[in-house]
N, C-alpha and C positions, 0 to 999 in steps of 0.2 A: 727531501728528509736531510735529519740532520746527519751527518757524517762525523762522527766523533775524531777519528784517525785523522782525517784532512783537517777537521781544525785544529789537532794540537799541532801537526806539521806548519799550520801559518802562523801560530804563534812562535813556534820552535820550542815547544815542551818536549824534551825526552822524556820524560817519566811514565810509568802506570799510574792513569787518575785513582785516587778512593775518596771516601769521605771524611776527609780529614782537614785539621786546620793548615798543614804542611802543602797538600794539593793545594786547596784554596787560595793558600799565599801565592803558591807557585804560578797558579794559573793567572792569578790579577796581574801580576808581576809582568808576565809574558806578554799577556794582553796589550796590557798600557805602552810594554817598550817596545811593543812590533805593531800594533794596528794604531795607524794616525787617527787622532780626531780629524775630519776634515766636512766641508760642505761642499766641495765641487756639483755634486748635482743639484743643489738649491740654486747654486750662480749658475748653472746649465739649463735650470728650469725643469728638473727632471722628477717628475714628483715621487716623494718618499712616502710610502704608507706602511702603517701597523701591522706590516705582514712578516712575521721572522723568517720564512723561507727565502723571500727576498734580501732578506738581513745577511740570510748564510749564502746566497748564491752570492751578493755583491762584494760581502767582504772575505768568504774563503774561497770561492770559484774566481771571483775577479780580482783579487789580490789590493782590494780596497780596503777604504776607513768608512768613517760616517759620525753623526751626530749624539748626542743621548739615546734615543728610541732606538736608534739602528745598533749601538755599540753593547747597550744593555740588554737589550730586546733577544739577540744574540746571544750575550753572556748566562741570560738565566736558560735559555735553550742549553746550552752546555752543562750547567750544572743541575738541572732537570735529567739530562742523559748519566750523567753520572751518578744521581741518588742524595745530591743535597736538597735540602728542603729552603726553600728561597720565598721571596712574595718582592711583588713591586712596591715602593711606596714615592707619594710624591713628593718635591722638593722645592721650596719658596727660596729661589736665588735673590742674595742679598747684591743689592745695585749701590754702589756707593755714589756716583753720580746725583744721585736723588734722595739716596738715605733711605730706603723702601725696600721690602722684600716683593719679587714679583709673584705672578698670580699662583695659585694651585697647578698643579700638572707641568710648570714650566720647565721642570726639570724631573726624568727619572732616575732612581738608583734602586737598590736593592739590599733587602735586608737577609742574611744567611746565616741558620742554626746549626752550629755546629758542638757535639758535647753541651749540649745547653746553654752557650753562649752565642750572642748575639753579636754580629759582624756587619756594619756598615761595607758595601760592596758597590763600586762603581767606577767603571774602566772607561766612562763618558761624559766627564766634566769640562775636559779638555786643559784644565791647568791645576790638578785634582791630586790625591795620595798614588802612588805606584801599589801599595799593597793595600789590602781590606783591614781599616780599622775595627777593633775590638770595641763593642761599645761599652765604655769603661769611663764614669765620669768622674774617679778620684786622681787619676795624673793626667800630665799631657802625653803624646807619643812622639818621639824623635824619630823620622822616617826621610833617610837620605837627604839631609840637611833641613828638613822641614820640621817645626812641632806642629800637631794636632792636637786640639783639645775639643771636649763635647760640654755642652752645658746646659742643665734640664731647665727649661721654660714653663712659663704656665700652661694651661690646657693641653699637658700632656705634649708639648711638643720639645726638640730637642734640635741646638744650636751648634753647628760645627765652626770652626775659628782655624786656621793656622796662624804661624808665625815665622819668622825666621832665626828669631835669637830668641825664642822662648816667654819671652815678657811683653812685647808689643801684638797683638793680636789683631786679625782683620778677619772680618764675616765671611762665612763662603755662602751656606744656606742654610735652611732651619726645615725640619721636617718632624711627623708622626709617623710611628710605628704600622700603624693603620696598613693593612696589605689593599692594593688597587688592582684592579682590573687593568689590565692593558688596554683595552678598548677605549677606557675614561681618559687617555692623554691624545686620543686622536684629533679634538678640535686646537690643542698647544701645537702638537706637530706640524700642523694646518699653517699654525699661526706662523710661529718661526720660517718659514718657507717663503709665506707670501706677503706677511703684513708690513705696512712701509716704516711703523714706527719698532721693527724687529730688527736687532743690528745684524743677525745672523746672514740674512740675506743680500748684504753689500758689497761686499769683495770675497773672492777666493779666500780660502784660508787652510792649511796643512799644520798641524801640530803634533809633537810627541815628546814626552819626555827621556832622556837619558838619565844613567845613571850617576852622572855628574852637571846635570841641567836639564837643558829643552832645546829643543829646535823646532824652528815655527816659521812657515813661510806664507807670505801673502801677496796679494797680485802686484807689491810694491817694494817687498823687501824680504830678504832671507836674516834671520835674527837666531844666530847661535849662543846658548847662554853655558860656560863650562867653570864649574868650579866658582862660581859666583862673577865669571868675569865674561861681560856681553859683547859679541860682535856682529856688527852687524852692515850688511850689504845692499846695494838699490838693487833693484828687479825691472831692469829697462824695457820688457816686452813680452809677451806672452810666448814664443819662443824659449825663453830664457827661463821663467817660470814653470813651462812644461820639463825644462830640462832639469833644473832643481827639484823639482818634485820627483823624478826618477832617479837622481844622484843620490838625495838625502832620504828617501820613503820607498822608493822601488816599485811607485805605481803610477799609472797613467789616468789622468782624467776621462779619457776617452772609453777605460776597459769598463762593461758593461753600464754605459751611461745610454739606454735607450730608456724610452717610456715603457713602462710595465701593462700589461695588456688588464 
């Protein structure tokens, strides 16, 4: 079962939550800055299934991170527990190398309604926004040094883009506001774990944003970006990877890494 107090402690959220934009923003920020986007179980071939209780145990009790289905699956539980109105949406991620969008259900995010306003909520994209984005087509939004904008596409689709300078934008993903059942994402969740063409199962990855940039650890490198300045160092062994994982993310890839029953 969801223990809201334990979750709030996990993400270092000190306030009493309520159904408000302040709580939605604060929780989104706290989760994104604290809980890393990571694929350590995928690399270890520990199956990830669409079971919110397993997400809670892994992220809250075992102090781990996860990828989109886990992170946004857990965050939906949190929003439900507080009393927010929210629903899952299917996102098509843009693939720059191929100049195409990925398939439906390749990424899961949330739409949350507060005071009749809609917000895009996504704590599991990897390199995305730190705070929720109000679904407003009028003006781009500046957030921690990055501009974000929404564009209305044909067939009721919405495109999200980001920019470092407010002029040159790159596509992130497109989506519809149609509510989706969580079970509809099961096939693509499995695909990301085992398919040879899926990029997510090739090497270990752990990453989280900071207010000044981002920290990313892979099997071969540690990259720290701060105020636009990037520093990179080579990771030479699994032992060194584990040391960096604990130092910068406070987690162990052994924690909770057992095949679920």
